[in-house]
N, C-alpha and C positions, 0 to 999 in steps of 0.2 A: 464428487471424489466418494466408489463403492469399497466397499469393505476388502476386497479381492486384492491381495496384495501379489503382486509379480513372482510367480513359479519357475520361471523359465530361465534355467540354469543357464542357457545360453544369452538369454537378453542382461544376465549378470557381468556372465563373461565379457564384453564389452567392454565393461567398464574396468577403469586401470585398479588392481589392486592394489589390499591398503592394510596396513600392520596397525593393529594396538600399542602396537611398542617403541612404534617410531617415533622418533628426538619431535614432531610435531606432527600435527593433525590439520589439514588446510579444509576452510569455509569457502564456499565463493563467496562475494559480497556482487552481485549483477543489479547493476543500475545505471541510469541514465545520467552519465557525468557528461555526457553532451545529448545536445535536440530540446525538446519543447520545454523539458519541465528540471531543463541541467541547473538551474537554479535553486531549486529545491533536496537539490541528490547530494551536496555534500554535508550537511546537516542528516542528512536518513541514513549515509556511509560513516559519520560519527558517531549516531549511536550505535547503530550494530556493531562496529569496532569496537565501541566499548562495556559492549556486552561482551564481546571475545577476550579484551584483553583481562577484564572485572574476573570473567570465567580462569583464565591463565596464569595472573598473579595471584590467586586462591592457593595454586599448588592439588588444587583439589582433581584436578581434573585428569581421567586416567591416569593416577597414581603421578603426576606433576608430568606431564606430558604439556604442552608451549600449545596452544590455539594460534596460525597464523591467514588472516586474513586473505582474501586473492582480486583484488577486484579485476572487473571486465564489466565496457559498460556494452549495456543494452537496448544504447541509442532511444528507447522510448516506443518508438517507431519505425525500424527497420528490422524487421521479422528476423531478412538474411542475416546481417550485423549481428543480432542477438543472438542465434542458433549459433551462428560458429564462434559468439564467444566464447556461447554456455557449452560448445565442445570443446574450446580450447581448458576451458575448466575439467573439466569430468575426465578428457583423455589425456592432456599433457602436462597439469597440474596436480592431475587427482584429489582431488575437492571431495570430503566427503558426504557433503551437502552444498545446499545454495540459501540462502537468504536474498532471493528477491524470486523473478526481476519485481519489474514494478511497474509500467504502463501491461493495460490487461492485453491488447491485444499481442506484445511480444515474449507477456508471459505465457498467451497460449500457445505460440510457437514451439518456444523453446521446454514448454511441457512434454508438447507431443514429441518433437524433434532430437530431444535428447537427456531429459528425464526422464520419461519408462522407457524406453530404448535400453536406460541404463540402470533404471534402477534405482537413481539418485530423488529422492525426497530435495522439498521446495516449499519454502516459506516463504510469501510474498504480503512485503507490509503495504501494499498501499494499486494491488490492481483488484478494481470491485464489482468487476460485467458482472451482472445475476448469470452469466451461463455457466462461471464455474460452478455454480451449486450444484447441474445436473449434471458436470462434465464425465465421463469416464479417462479416472488417473487412476487406475490400479492402487492408490488409498496412498499414494507421492505426493498430493500437493493440500495445503494448508496458508489460509492468511491470515494475520492479524487486525487488517480493516473490514469491516463490515460492506455486505453485498449491496452496490446501488440501485436495489428491489429498495431496501428499507432508505437509501437517502433521497428517493425521487419520493416518497410517502414525505418525508419529514419537508423537502423543501418546499415542495405543493405546502404543505401548512404552514409553513411560518408565510408563504404566500397570504395565502387564505385570510392567515388572520391578522394580516394588516389591509386587508380589505380589497389585496387588488385580485380583480374578477376576471383577466383576459392578459394572454401575455403572447408573444412570438418566441418560439425557441430555436437556436442554433448550436449544433453540436458537431465536436472536431467527427471525419466520417472513419472510424472505427470498430474495433468494437464493443470499448469505451463508450466511446460520446451516441454509439445508436444504443446499447443498451440501458443508460442514465436515461436520453432522453425517453425513451419506449415508456420507460418505470416511471420519471415527472409527470408525463403528457398521462398518462392512465391515472396517474392519482389527482392530478390536479381538475380532472373531468368530473374523478368519481366524486369530489369538492363542492359540485358546480360549480369552475370554471371552464372559461371557455381558452384551448390551445389556437389561434386564428393564424399562427405560420407558423413552422415546421422547414428549416433547410442545414443538410448540412455544409463543413466548411471545409476545406483544404486547407491543413497544416503547410507553409512556407513560399504563401504566395506574399505578393509586396501590396497588394489593393484589396481589399473587401470591399472598397463602396456599392459593387455591382448589389452583394449577397447583401448586404445593410439594406438598400434599398427595397428587393424584394421584400423583405422581413418587414421596413417601417411600410409600407402598404397596407397591408393589412389593418394599420389602422391601433393597433398594442401597442398599451402605454407603456409596457413594459418588456425589454430580452432578455432572458434566459439564455445566459450562457454557458456552454459545457462543454469546452475548451481547456486548449494549454496555456497557463499564464507567460509562458516566453515563448509563443510560438501561434498560431491561426487567433487563440480566443483574442488575446492581446490587440492584433493585428483589429478581429471585431469593434471592438469596444475603441478604437485609437478612428476608426473611423465612422464608427456611430454620433461620437462627439465630433471629428470633425464637421462633417455633417450635420448633426444636429436633428437626426434620426431621432436619437434613445438621448437619454441622459440618468434614466435608472434602470439597474440592471439588478438581474439576481444568478447568480455563481456558484456552479459542483464547485469539490472537492478542487482539482485541477486547474484550477481558478486563484486559489489560496496559496496567498504565497509574500513578500516584503513584496518582490518586484512587482505587484500590482499596484500597491500606493505608491511605492516610489513611483510610480511612472504618470499613473494619473491623476494624484493626491487628494482632495476632495472635490474634484471637477467629477468624482462617483459616488459624492455625499447624498446617502438618502438609500444608496443599493447594499444589497443585503447577501448572505450567499450562508455555505453548511461546509463542513469536511467532519470525518469522523475526529476524536474530541473524548480523551475521557473523564471520570470526577471523582474522585477518590485523593487518599492519600498517597497514593499510589503514581501521583502525576508530580504532586512538589515533591516526592523524593528521589525522582527519576528527574526532573532540572535542577536539583540543588551537583547532581552526581554530574550532570553536563556542562555545569555552570563552571564546576571543578575541573572537568576537563577541558575547558577551555572553550564551546560552540554552550547552544542556547536549545534548548530542552523545551522552549515555546512555538513548536512549529513545526507544518505538517509532517506527519507519518513520521520523528521521529522520534516519538517513542514507542513507535511500529513497528518500528525498526531495532531499537534494543532487543525489545521484545520477540521478533523471529530471531534474530542471532541467538539470545539464550534460550528459546527453545532447540531449539539443534544443538546447543552444548547438551546441556538436560538431558536428552534422547540418545545421543554420539554415547553419554554416560551411562545411562539406563539399557543402553544396547551393551555395555559391555566391551564397547572397541570399534571398530569404525571398518569388519572386515564384510561386513553384510551390510551393504549398503539400506535392503528392506527391513534388516528390521529396526535399524535405524526411523528408518518413518511410524512403524510402527509401534514404539514407542511416545510419538509425539504426546496425540490426545491424553496418553496415562500420566505425562509431566506436566501438560495441559489445566488438567481438570482435577475434582475434587476423585477421591480422598485425595489426603495426605498434607502434610505441615503447610503452612502459604507461605507462597516467597513473596517479598515484595525488590523493589531494585534497589542496588543494593548485599543481594541477599544471595549474589548468581551460590559463590561460594559453596556455602551452609547449602543451598539444594547437592549440587556438586557429594558433597560428603552426607550428607544423608541418603540421596538416594548407591551412593559405597555399597552405607549398612546395610543396606536389601529396605531401604523406610519410602514412604511415600510420600512424594512432591505436590501440592496444586500451586502451581507459580500462576500467579498475579499480577504481579512486573507492574508499566508503567501506564497501562492503559485496561486494566481489568479486564485482562484476557480470560474468555469463558469461549472453548471454540465446540460449537452446538456442530452436529446434524453432518452433513460433511467435510469436518476439518474446518471449518469458517468461522468468524470472530463474528458473537450478540452483537456487541457496537454496540455504542453511544455515538452521537452528531455533537455538536456546536455548530449555534447559531449565533450570527453574528452582524452587525450592521457599518459599514464607515460611516464614521462620521468625524469633521474636523480632517479629512486626509491618513484618517487610523483604523484600524479593524478595533471594533469592542464589541465584546462577547452582550450577546443579547441574551441567548435561552441555550442550558442544554437537553436534547429530547434524549 
């Protein structure tokens, strides 16, 4: 993201006009309700909508205005479907901003085709491709999950600490998978390890035995799987177990989800993985709020989704309304970082009141939000090991 915001009135004119005096303000919740991470999405959406409900129920958002979340399906992998869904959010539904998208490829497509032309702020809770760091986005794109440039280093560190010196790598064939694989391989080899084979895999196939066979031929004892838990990544693991090619894996964040252990259980004991996760009091506070709302807050990208939605609500408040979408984007960094009173989960109403009084807030939230450089999370990672068919945290990085 660069500092320059959209200056073109023509571009802004493409967006549906909004009014701060409207009875409700709409915010898009653009996530993969279908597709390769569909088991992760329901509680990500719940996290985002929990924050928006909290803001509405406080009575402090734009003088008592209600926020209406509008869901749309990114599919995670179909850029055409994602951009069409985002276009409907902006032109038909008239959303003020978008919480999402989720997977990196569709997020980039929505940013280029919809957000930038219409001057709409986007905050993704889970688009982790390193490519976004240098992307020209007119100051409109932010993310509450850290870049895979760091996750690649964390996963490499976790493997070398366990004495693993050789691996094979498979990655989903998109921006997320390729960027993550490159970052991991560079970090692992810099630490003295050897990547004996690297191969992309396509999602949606019925059989991955050929891909697994080629990777196994390298002689690597561990297979690094940088894919999706409800799609090709799971297919790779199934083929590896069925053929006896691998029984120990290292997983990226796209593979973290209950469906992984529900499907494979103790068959993948000893495997490790990483995913963005925070430490500190905000974690427990968010989990308590989520439990009260009827869902578990302990899962991939649920806290990040809560934080992304909260930041949008606070930025709209700081912008004084929704008439100027570029002004909303310009306020995101202000409400996310110091100076100001620190804001924890459950305190969104308090933050809105402070902003209305002209005071600064420093949103900390569920994941210890600190936006750096081009509007991305500094971030922390959880390292886990699968023991007795269950995830067990081993370290926070």
